[in-house]
N, C-alpha and C positions, 0 to 999 in steps of 0.2 A: 601626350598631354592629357588626353581624355582619361587614360588609365590613372594618371597622377591625380586628376581632379576627383575621380571616383574614390581613390584611396583617402584623399583629404575629407571628402564628404562622409565616408564611413568612419574615419577616425573622429571627426567632429561629433557625429552622433554618439559614438562610444563614450567620448569624454563628457558630453552633455548629460547622458544618462548617469555617468559616473558622478557628476555633480549632485544629482538627486540621491544616489546611494551614499555620497559623502555626508549629506545632511542626515540621512538615517544613521550613519556612523556616529555623528555628533550626538544625536538623541540617545543612541545606545550607550555611548560613553557617559553621557550625563546621568542616565538612569543608573548605571553601574556605580558611578561615583556617589550618587545619593544613597544607594543601598549600603555602600561601604561606610558612609558617614553615620549610618544608623547602627552599624554592627557593634560599636562599643556599648550601646545601650541595650543590646540583645534583641532589638527589633528586626534588624536587617539580616541577621545570621540565617534564619529559615528561608529568607527570600533571595539569598545570594545565588544558590544553585539554579533556581528557576530563572533569575535575571540573566545568568550567563547563557542558559539554553535559549532564552528569548533573543539575546544579542547574536546568537548564531544565525538568525534568519537573514539580516542584512549581509552577513559574511557569506552565507550560502548564495545569495543573489550575485555578489561580486565574483564568487568562485565560478558560477555558471557563465557569467558574462565573459570572464577571462578565458574559460575553456572554449567558448564559441569564437572568441577573437583569435586565439592561437590555433584553433582547429585540432585540439587534442583534449581528451577528458582529464579532469582533475578530480580524483576521488576524494571523498570526505575522509579526514584523518582521525575522526573521533572513535574512541574506544568505549566499551560499556563500563559503567561505573560512575562515580562522582565526577562532574565536570571540573571541580576544584583541583583534582589530582591529575587531570588529563593534560599532557604537555601541549596538545593542540590549542588549549584555552589561551596560553600565553602568546602563541603565534596569532590567534584571532585578535587578541587585544592589541598586539603590535600593528596588525593591519588596520584595525579600527582607528588607532591614533594616527597612523601615517596617512590613511585615506581621508580622515577628517581634516588633516592639515593641508593636503595637496589637491584633493578631488574638486573642491569648489573653485580653486584658482585655475586649474586646468580646464574645467568646464566653462568658466568665464572667458578664458582665452580662446577656447574653441568657438565661442559665439562672437566675442568682441573683435578678434583679429580680422576675419573675413568681412564683417560688416563695416569695421573701421576702414579697411582698405578701399572698399567700394565708396564709402562716404568721402574719403579724401580725394579720390579721383573725380567724383562728381563735383565736389566743391571747387576743385582747381579749374574746372571749365565753365561753371555756371555763375561764378561770382560776379562777372560784369553785369549780369541781368538783375542783380539785387543791389538796390541803393545802399551804399555804406559798406558793402562787402558781406561775407559770410564767415562766421566763426567756425573753424574746423574742430575735429573731434578732440584734439589735444590743446584746445584753447588758443590756437593761432588765428588771429583775425586776417582773413584773406581779402585784401582790398587792393592788391597790386599783383602784377605778373611775377615779380621775384618771390613774393610770398606764395603765389600759386605753384611756382616751381618747387618751393620747399615742401608744400603740401603733397605734391606728386612724389617727391622723394620719400616722405613719411609713408604714403600709401604703398609705395613699392616695398618698403621695409616691412610693412604689415603683411603684404602679400607673400613676401619671402618667408616670414615667420609662419604664415598659414601652412606653407608646404612642409613645415616641421611637425605638424599635428600627428601624422602617422607614427613618427618616432615617439612622441609623447604617449600616444595610445598604446604603442607596443611596450613602452617602459611600464606603464600602469598595469597592463595585463601580465607581463612577466614578473613584476613584483608581487602581484596577487598570487601567481602560481608558486613562487618561491616560498611565500609565507603561509598559504592556505592549503598546499598539498601535503600529503603525509611525509614526514621526515624520513631519512634513510633508516633510522632505527625502527620506525613503525613498519616500513616496507619489509625490512628483514624479518621482523617478528611475525608479520602476516605470512611471509613466505615459509618460515619455519613451521608455523601452525598448519599451513596448507599441506606441506610435505609430510608432517606428522600424521595428519588426517588421512592422506592418500596412502601412506605406508601402512597405517592400521587397517584401512579398507583392503589393501592388497594382501596383507597377511590373513585377514579374515576370509577373503575370497580364496586364497591358496589353501587355507585349512578346510574350507567347505569342499573344494575340489578334491583334496586328498580323502576326505571322508566319503565323498561320492564314489571315488574309484575303489576305496576299500570295501564299501557296501556292495558295489557291483561285483567285485571279485568274490566277496564272501558269500553273498546270496545267490549268485549265478554260477560263475565259472567253478568256484571251489566246490559247491554242492554237486555239480554235474561230474566233476572229476572224482569226487568221493563215491558217487554212484557207479562210475566206471570201475573203480577199484573193487567195490563190493560185488558188482556183477561178474567181474573176472574171477574173483575168489570163489563165488558160488559155482561158476562154470567149471572151474578147475576141480571142485569137489564132485560135480555131477558127470565129469567127462568119462569116467570108467563105468558108472552105473547107467547113465541115460545120455548118450551122445547127442540125441536130437534136442533135448532140453538144453544141454550145454551149448549147442550150436545157436539156438534161439537167444540165449543169454549173451553170446558173443556178438550176435548181430545187434542186439539192443545196446550193448556196451559200445559198439562202433558208432551207432547213431548218437548216443549220449556224448561220446568223445567229439563227434563232429559238431554237435550243438555247442559244446564247451569251447571248441576252437573258434566258432563263429562269434560267441559272446566275448571271447578274449580279444578277437580282432576289433570288435566294436569298442571295447574299452580302450584299446591302444589308439584307435582313430580319434577318440575323444581327448586323448592327451596331446597328440600331434598328428594331424591328418596326413596320411601318406601322399595325398594329392599335392600337398605343398612341396614335398621333396621331388615328386615326379614332374609336376607341371609348373611350379612356381605359383605365386599368389594370383596372378592374372588367370592362369589356366584353372586353378582351383575354384576361383570365383565364377568363372564361366561354367564349370561343372555344376556348381550349386544352382546357377541360373537355369541350366538345362533341366534340372530335376524339380524346379519350382512349378507348382500348378498354375501360377499366374505368369503370363508372358513377361519375360524379363530381358532387358537389353543391357549389355555391359560395354562401357566405354573406357578404354585404357589410355590415359594421357601420359603416363610415365611408368615404364615397365621394368626399370632396373631393380636388381635384387635388394631386399632389405634384410635386417637381422631376422633370424628365424622366429624369435619370440614376438617381434612386432607383426610379422606376417601371420603367425598363428592367432594373435589377438584380432587382427583385421578379418581373418577368415571366420572366426567365431562370431564377430559382430555381424557380418553379412548373413551367416547362417541363422542367427537369432532373429534378425530383422525380417528375413524372408519367412521365417516361421510365424512371426507376428502378423505380417501382411496376409499370409494364407489364412490364419485363424480369425483375425479381427477386422482387417481393413476393408474388405469387400472391394478390392481394387481390380481394375481391368488390365493394368500394366505397371511395371516397375522399371526404373532406370537406375543403374549403378554406375558410378564414375570413380575410377581409381586415378589419382593424380598426385601432385606434390613435387618434391625434389628428393635429392639423395639423402637429405637430413630430415625430411618431414613427409610422412605418408598422409595424404588427404583422401578420405573416403566419404562419398556422398550417396545416399540412397533416397530415392524419391518415388512415391507412389501416388496414384490419383484416387485413393480410397476416400472413406467418409471422414477421415481426420479425427480430431479429438483425442489423440494419443496422450497418455498421462503416466508419468513415471510412478506416481503414488498408487496406481491401481494394479500393480503386480503384472505388468505386461512384459517384463524382462528388460525394460529400459534402464532400470536402476542397476541391474547387473552389468549392462553394457557400459554405463557411466563408470562404475567401479573398475571395470576392465581397462577402460581408457585412462582413468586417473592413475592407475597403477604404473603406467608408463609416462606419467606427467603429461598426459594428453588432455584434450578438451572434447566436449560433446555439445553440440547445439541442435536443439529439436524445435522445429516449427510445424505445428499441426493444428491449424484452426478448424473449428467444426465445418464439415463439408469438404475438407481437404484443400490442397494436397498436403501430404506429410513429407517433410524433408528432414533427414537426419544427416548431420555432417560431423564426422569424427576426424580429428587430427592427432597423429601419433608421432612424437619425435623419434628419430632413428639413431640418435647418438653419434652422428658423424658430421 
């Protein structure tokens, strides 16, 4: 019973506030109607778009109220451009008209029903103390016990109707959600735009990675191999005339070839780290933590294998973040958590450094975000001044 009464109280407050926003809806509709009446004279045409934008304010209030009532966000459906061509404008007008017609009535019932029920019950028992009886809330003159009994029945009916207020509040909130949230076409268009942007970012990142690999091979490994070929050729020419000089060139060629092999291994590791194949993601992250100058703890909550591309992305996210912590954070410890499910990899990196991390300042965070978005993943960064800095990355695994 206590829970039911709390629900009725919450619903009554919601509907009473809705009565206030209903009056705002009436004012907004009246203003829009006045502007429309002036349009044939050319006066209202320039004011129509600003009037529609102004009418969005009470609509936004109801959208936020409904979101709190339902416990879920209701995003704004508006698109850039003229509000006259925005499909959301028609839905806003429909809500304003519906809410103007029903909001005041529901708000009045939210106040009148419980107060009326209390008044009826009190009247039914105190009428003998009042000479001539008492007039009830419905105009019934209570001056006898049969009429008092009728008043009690009316009070009970009002109390029963009061218990229906949560349903009325839920109807109002759900109606607001259906009219004021983005339509299916808008959601689909936003999703297409998001996927187009992430695909373009992924292609750009892939092209940059290919250019980096080509540059590393061309400027490093290729140059050293060319030097080895040259040294071997000169050594072959000197072999008959000056065996000692030829031997020195062969030694230099061997050293150069060793350096070229080391550079080639470095390039290969940057494409797909061998640690991932040998130890899996958890073992590879632990290896990164062991080599980090800042003390790093690794917690693995879910260690099942993920797709190789997802594991590689997570590995490079950890490597980049540990590099950022070492260079910029001035942290004394780092905590890495690997979790999620078979279909979602969750990675959280927390440090106790000075905070203030910003993607726009070239700290590598923008690259991490692009890497996550390429897998349709998400990145959340919390880094207030003074710390701590918490980076959470979620990568879908496609299963």
